[in-house]
C-alpha positions as CSV (number, residue, x, y, z in Angstrom):
1,M,22.3,8.3,94.2
2,S,23.3,7.5,90.5
3,D,25.2,10.3,88.8
4,Q,23.9,9.5,85.5
5,N,21.6,12.0,83.4
6,Q,18.4,10.2,83.0
7,T,15.1,10.9,82.0
8,G,11.8,9.0,82.3
9,P,8.9,9.0,84.6
10,D,11.2,8.6,87.7
11,V,13.4,11.5,86.9
12,P,12.2,14.8,87.7
13,P,11.1,17.6,85.1
14,D,13.7,19.9,83.6
15,H,11.7,22.7,85.1
16,L,9.2,22.8,88.0
17,A,7.5,25.4,90.4
18,I,5.3,25.0,93.6
19,N,3.4,28.2,92.7
20,P,0.1,27.3,91.3
21,R,0.1,30.2,89.2
22,S,3.2,28.8,87.1
23,P,2.8,27.5,83.7
24,F,5.6,25.1,85.3
25,F,3.4,23.9,88.1
26,D,2.6,20.0,88.5
27,E,0.7,19.4,91.5
28,E,1.2,15.4,90.9
29,K,5.2,15.5,90.9
30,L,5.4,18.1,93.8
31,R,3.3,15.7,96.0
32,R,6.0,12.6,95.1
33,G,8.6,15.3,96.7
34,V,11.4,16.5,94.8
35,G,14.7,16.8,96.2
36,I,17.4,19.8,94.9
37,R,20.9,19.7,94.8
38,F,22.3,23.3,94.1
39,K,25.9,23.9,93.7
40,G,26.8,20.6,95.9
41,V,24.3,21.3,98.6
42,V,20.7,20.0,99.4
43,R,18.4,23.0,99.6
44,T,15.1,22.7,101.0
45,N,13.6,26.5,100.1
46,V,13.8,26.4,96.4
47,E,10.3,27.7,94.8
48,E,11.1,27.0,91.1
49,Y,14.3,25.3,89.4
50,C,15.6,24.9,85.7
51,I,18.4,22.2,85.6
52,S,19.1,23.1,81.7
53,E,19.4,26.7,82.4
54,G,21.3,26.2,85.5
55,W,19.1,28.2,88.2
56,V,16.9,28.1,91.2
57,R,14.7,30.6,92.7
58,V,14.6,31.2,96.5
59,Q,12.4,33.4,98.8
60,A,14.0,36.7,99.7
61,G,13.2,36.5,103.4
62,K,9.5,37.4,104.2
63,T,9.6,40.1,101.7
64,L,5.9,40.2,99.4
65,D,5.8,41.7,96.1
66,R,3.2,44.2,95.3
67,K,0.6,41.6,94.3
68,G,1.3,39.7,97.6
69,Q,3.6,36.8,96.3
70,P,6.9,36.1,97.9
71,L,9.9,38.0,96.1
72,T,12.2,35.6,95.0
73,L,15.8,35.8,94.0
74,K,17.2,33.9,91.0
75,L,20.6,32.0,91.7
76,N,22.9,30.5,89.0
77,G,24.9,27.5,89.3
78,P,24.4,23.7,88.8
79,V,21.2,22.1,90.0
80,E,20.4,18.5,90.3
81,A,16.8,17.0,91.1
82,W,15.3,13.7,92.2
83,F,12.1,12.3,93.6
84,E,12.5,11.7,97.1
85,D,9.9,9.0,97.3
86,L,12.3,6.5,95.4
87,G,14.8,6.6,98.3
88,E,18.4,6.7,98.5
89,D,19.4,5.1,94.8
90,A,16.9,7.6,93.3
91,P,18.0,8.6,89.7
92,V,19.2,12.2,89.4
93,A,18.4,14.9,86.7
94,K,20.9,16.9,85.9
95,A,22.7,19.2,83.3
């Protein structure tokens, strides 16, 4: 993968969430498949991320909040994102 910080239509947004209630939800971009690397490890359980602020939200087991939504934990560290539909050489968005 490319090690450059890039922008454009083939680079995921700085902030994205999978919850439709979030203002950062974008179904079109999620449909393409977004790969996330957090602290050097590829993660598949990320609910929301922000590259510029350096954090991800992951679900805390099967625990639900009082509104029936999954309880999430905010983890801080370096975040990288890419669209999985572009293959191995996809441009990577990182801080």
